C-alpha positions as CSV (number, residue, x, y, z in Angstrom):
1,I,51.5,0.3,-47.6
2,N,48.2,-1.2,-46.6
3,E,49.2,-4.6,-48.1
4,K,48.2,-7.7,-46.2
5,F,50.1,-10.9,-45.7
6,G,48.6,-14.1,-44.3
7,Y,50.4,-16.5,-41.8
8,S,49.5,-19.4,-39.6
9,I,50.7,-19.3,-36.0
10,I,50.3,-21.6,-33.0
11,S,48.5,-20.0,-30.1
12,N,47.3,-21.9,-27.0
13,E,48.2,-25.2,-28.8
14,K,45.9,-24.3,-31.7
15,I,46.7,-23.3,-35.2
16,K,45.4,-19.8,-35.9
17,K,45.4,-17.8,-39.1
18,I,46.5,-14.1,-38.8
19,N,47.1,-11.3,-41.2
20,V,49.9,-8.7,-41.0
21,V,49.2,-5.3,-42.5
22,V,52.0,-3.0,-43.5
23,S,50.8,0.4,-42.1
24,G,53.8,2.6,-42.9
25,I,57.5,3.3,-43.3
26,E,59.6,5.1,-40.8
27,R,63.2,5.8,-40.0
28,I,63.8,5.1,-36.2
29,S,66.6,5.1,-33.7
30,V,66.8,2.4,-31.0
31,P,69.7,1.5,-28.7
32,Y,71.1,-1.0,-31.3
33,G,71.2,1.7,-34.1
34,K,69.3,3.7,-36.7
35,F,67.1,1.9,-39.2
36,K,64.7,2.4,-42.1
37,T,61.7,0.2,-41.1
38,N,58.3,-1.1,-42.2
39,I,55.6,-0.7,-39.6
40,I,53.4,-3.8,-39.4
41,S,50.3,-4.6,-37.4
42,P,49.0,-8.1,-36.8
43,I,45.3,-8.7,-37.0
44,D,43.2,-11.9,-36.9
45,E,41.7,-13.4,-40.0
46,D,38.4,-11.5,-39.4
47,G,40.2,-8.1,-39.3
48,K,39.9,-7.7,-35.5
49,E,42.8,-6.9,-33.2
50,L,44.7,-10.0,-31.8
51,L,45.1,-8.6,-28.3
52,K,42.2,-8.6,-25.8
53,N,40.7,-5.5,-24.2
54,N,41.0,-3.5,-27.5
55,G,44.8,-3.8,-27.4
56,D,46.8,-2.7,-30.4
57,M,50.3,-3.8,-31.5
58,K,52.8,-2.3,-34.0
59,I,56.1,-3.8,-34.9
60,W,58.9,-1.9,-36.7
61,I,60.9,-4.3,-38.9
62,T,64.1,-3.3,-40.8
63,K,63.7,-2.7,-44.5
64,D,66.6,-4.9,-45.4
65,E,67.0,-8.6,-46.2
66,R,67.3,-9.5,-42.5
67,R,63.9,-8.0,-41.5
68,I,64.9,-7.6,-37.8
69,P,62.1,-6.5,-35.4
70,V,63.8,-3.5,-33.7
71,K,60.8,-2.0,-31.9
72,I,57.4,-3.3,-30.7
73,L,54.7,-1.0,-29.3
74,I,51.8,-2.7,-27.4
75,K,48.9,-0.4,-26.4
76,L,46.6,-1.7,-23.6
77,K,43.8,-0.3,-21.6
78,S,46.2,0.2,-18.6
79,G,49.0,1.8,-20.6
80,N,51.7,1.2,-23.3
81,I,54.6,-1.2,-23.5
82,T,57.5,-0.3,-25.7
83,L,60.3,-2.8,-26.5
84,K,63.4,-1.5,-28.3
85,L,66.3,-3.7,-29.6
86,K,69.4,-3.2,-27.5
87,N,71.8,-5.9,-28.7
88,I,72.0,-9.0,-30.9
89,N,74.3,-11.8,-29.7
């Protein structure tokens, strides 16, 4: 928990460095099933949020070797968006 991992991503045709911070562990249920997960939050290299307008993102990733993102929460000024894994084809 609170460990940072650095990655390079492509955003708007530019390479950008980001960090991912593990903020917690949680057991959750989504339509696809029940999972023990790590909660991660992406931040830019300077420690600021990646989303504009003070947005915040949390991603729940399974704590197994597959590391499947099963839930994503995006908080924006105008409200929240929650994505939950329903199926894998």
